[in-house]
N, C-alpha and C positions, 0 to 999 in steps of 0.2 A: 566543601561548600557549606556555608552557614545555613542554619535552619530556615531563616526567612527567604534567603536566595533560593533554596531548594523548593520551598512552597511556591514562590513566584514562577520558577521554571516549570513546575508541575501545572500551575494554572495556565501558563502559555500553552503547554502541551495539550491540556484538556480542551481549551478553546480551539486549538488547531484541529484536533481530532473531530470535534463536533462540526466545525466548518467544512472539513473535508467530507464527512459523512453526508451532510446536507447537499453538498455539491454533487457527489456521486448519485444520490437518490434522485435529484432533480434531472440529471442527465440520463439516468436509467429510464425515467418516465418519458423524456423528450425524444429519445432516439427511436428510430424504427428498425435499426440494424440489430439483429439478434445477438451478434457478438458483443456489440457495444452495451446492450442492455444487460446481458449476463455479467460482463466484466465490471460494469459500474455497480451492479447489485452486490456482487461478491466482495468487492473492495469496500463498499459501504458497510457490509456486515462485519468485516474485519476491523474497520475503523471504530465501529461501535464496541467491539470487544476490547480494543486498545483503550478506548475511553473508560470503559468499566473498570479495567485493571488499574488505570491511572487514578480513577476516582477513589477506589479502595485504598490505594497508596496514599493519596492526598488526605483522606479521612484519618488514616492511622497516624500520619505525620502531624496533623493538626492536634491530635490527642497526646501524642508522646514525643514528637520531634525526633524520632529515631527510626531506623529501618525496622519495619514490623516483621515478625517471624511468620506471619500467616499469609502474606501476599504471594500468590503463585509466581514462580519464576518462568512460567511458560504461558503463552497464549496459544490458542489453536494454531496449528501449522497453516501457513498460507497456501491456498489452493488456486490462486489466481493464474499461475502459469499453466495449470492443467486445463483451464477453461478454453484458452485459445485453441489448443490441439483438439479438444473434445468437440467443441461447437463446429469447427471447420468441417469435420467429417459429416455433420448433420445438415450443412448448408449446401443446397444443390447448385446454387449460382455463385459465381465469383464476381463480387461487385465491390467497387471502391466506396469508402465512407463519404458522407456528405461533409461540407465545409464545417458545419456545426459540430459534427462528431469529431473531426480532426482537431478543431479548436479545443474542445473539451478534453480530449486525450492529451493534447500538448499542455494544457493547463494542469491536468492531473500529474503529468510527468514532472512538472516543476514543483508541485506540492510534495510529491513523494521524494524527490531529490533533497528538497529543503528539510523534510521530516527526517530522512536518514541522517543528514548532517547534524541536525539539532540533537537527536538522541545520541549520536556518537560524541558530540561535544559534552552532553550531560554525563555520559559515561566517563569521559576523560576528567571531569571535574570532581568526581566522587571517589572516595577511597574504600568504602564498604564493598567487599567482594560481591555480595548478593545484589546490591544496588547496581554495581557496575555491570554485572551479568544481565540484569533485567533491561537496562538501557541499551546494552549491546544487542540483545534479542530484538527489541523494538526497532533499532536501527537496521538490523538485518532484514526484518520483515518489510519495513518501508522500502528498502533497496530492492527486495523481491517484487514489490508492487511496481517500482520504477522500471525494472527490467521487463516485466510483463506488459506494462503500458507502452514501452518502446517497441516491443514486438507487435502489439496491437496497432501502433502507429504505422509500422512497416506494412502490416497486412492491409490496413485501410487505404494506404497510398498506392500500393502496388501488389495486389493479391497474387498475380501470376509469379512474380519474383519471390514472394514469400513462400508460395507452394514449392517452387524449385529448391529453395534453400532448405525447407523443412523435410522434403522428400529426398534430399541428397542426390538429385539427378546429376548425372555426369554426361558431358558432351564429348568424351574422349574417343568415341567410336570403337572402343575395345570390347 
């Protein structure tokens, strides 16, 4: 990937991370569902970290147009998947999400799927091993967000079935 193309791709990624963060913060404020609030806040925090790492990378590339040695190849591990299981144990009532919550979660699912694909495509276009590893990491984290949001969607649409699946209840009578 040429230097200018690389910078353009990073600028798209930076813009997307900020848009997603704003989206998640807006919906964290709007929802009255504790699970939705915590999920949106956590993902917003993680998107900010992605933005910060990409911004560091962008600044280094603008100066030297090569992979910088000082950019961390890690971002904090995503904890979104743990939120769902943790909060469920704290909620006394089983209730479905409202239409706005579901719409927001489904929009977020689309964001995260596109983000995972985008970073995977960036990884495929570069040859520097550290650069490839970095974009693969971001793709993996976006995919974890996607899976957590799919789980949240299932919980919000049918909490009883979600509980049965998570608790691995069996109806075999044995």
